[in-house]
C-alpha positions as CSV (number, residue, x, y, z in Angstrom):
1,M,-2.0,-25.2,-13.2
2,R,-5.6,-25.8,-12.9
3,V,-8.1,-25.5,-15.7
4,E,-11.8,-25.9,-15.3
5,N,-14.8,-25.5,-17.6
6,E,-18.5,-26.6,-17.4
7,W,-17.5,-30.2,-18.5
8,A,-14.0,-30.9,-17.3
9,L,-11.3,-30.2,-14.7
10,A,-7.5,-30.4,-15.4
11,F,-4.6,-30.4,-13.0
12,H,-1.1,-31.6,-12.6
13,D,-0.6,-35.3,-11.6
14,I,0.8,-35.7,-8.0
15,G,3.1,-38.4,-9.2
16,P,4.3,-37.2,-12.6
17,K,5.8,-39.6,-15.1
18,A,7.1,-36.9,-17.5
19,P,8.0,-33.2,-17.1
20,V,4.5,-32.3,-18.0
21,H,1.8,-34.7,-16.6
22,V,-1.7,-33.4,-16.4
23,L,-5.0,-35.2,-15.7
24,V,-8.2,-34.1,-17.4
25,I,-11.3,-35.4,-15.8
26,P,-14.9,-35.1,-17.0
27,K,-17.3,-33.7,-14.3
28,G,-19.9,-36.4,-14.8
29,P,-19.8,-39.7,-12.8
30,Y,-18.1,-42.0,-15.4
31,V,-15.9,-44.9,-14.5
32,S,-14.4,-45.7,-17.9
33,F,-14.2,-44.5,-21.5
34,V,-16.8,-47.1,-22.4
35,D,-19.1,-45.7,-19.7
36,F,-18.4,-42.1,-20.8
37,S,-18.9,-42.8,-24.5
38,A,-22.2,-44.6,-23.8
39,R,-23.8,-42.3,-21.2
40,A,-22.4,-38.8,-21.6
41,S,-24.4,-36.3,-23.5
42,D,-23.1,-34.9,-26.8
43,D,-22.4,-31.6,-25.0
44,E,-20.3,-33.4,-22.3
45,I,-18.3,-35.4,-24.9
46,T,-17.6,-32.3,-27.0
47,G,-16.8,-30.1,-23.9
48,F,-14.4,-32.7,-22.5
49,T,-12.7,-33.3,-25.8
50,R,-12.3,-29.5,-26.3
51,A,-10.9,-29.2,-22.8
52,V,-8.3,-31.8,-23.5
53,G,-7.2,-30.0,-26.7
54,H,-7.2,-26.6,-24.9
55,V,-5.0,-27.9,-22.1
56,A,-2.5,-29.5,-24.6
57,T,-2.4,-26.2,-26.5
58,S,-2.0,-24.0,-23.4
59,L,0.9,-26.1,-22.2
60,G,2.6,-25.9,-25.5
61,L,2.5,-29.7,-26.1
62,N,1.2,-29.7,-29.7
63,E,4.8,-29.3,-31.0
64,P,6.9,-31.4,-30.6
65,G,4.1,-33.7,-29.3
66,Y,2.5,-35.4,-26.4
67,R,1.0,-38.7,-25.3
68,L,-2.7,-39.0,-24.4
69,I,-3.5,-42.0,-22.2
70,G,-6.7,-43.3,-20.7
71,N,-6.4,-46.3,-18.4
72,V,-9.4,-48.6,-18.1
73,G,-9.5,-51.4,-15.4
74,P,-7.0,-53.0,-13.2
75,D,-4.9,-54.6,-16.0
76,S,-4.1,-51.1,-17.3
77,G,-3.1,-49.7,-13.9
78,Q,-6.2,-47.6,-13.4
79,E,-6.0,-46.5,-9.8
80,V,-9.1,-44.2,-9.5
81,P,-12.5,-45.5,-10.6
82,H,-13.4,-42.3,-12.5
83,F,-12.7,-41.8,-16.2
84,H,-9.8,-39.5,-16.9
85,V,-7.0,-39.0,-19.4
86,H,-3.3,-38.3,-18.8
87,L,-1.5,-35.7,-21.0
88,L,2.3,-36.4,-20.9
89,G,5.0,-34.4,-22.6
90,G,8.0,-32.2,-22.2
91,R,10.5,-34.8,-23.3
92,L,10.9,-37.6,-25.8
93,L,8.7,-40.4,-24.5
94,G,9.7,-44.0,-24.8
95,A,7.7,-47.2,-25.5
96,L,4.7,-47.8,-23.3
97,V,4.9,-51.6,-22.9
98,S,7.9,-53.9,-23.0
99,P,7.4,-57.1,-25.0
């Protein structure tokens, strides 16, 4: 599965953490959500957001639900210095962080 529009690219994660694990990446050179929200144009933000929604819908994740994750910085486990979000679903997802 690969989805692409003017503003975003989506593809399956090579190390999936759930039965469905897709990355959605804006095409602009943004390193984090803060960077994206501060520097992206309104069209880029809208196009990226709509791409995320389109991917979730096309994968049938709206029901029963999915998790949307954006890691920022080393403490979050961000491995690639380019803003992206993870869509995870396809099973009941447990807690993110243990106490």
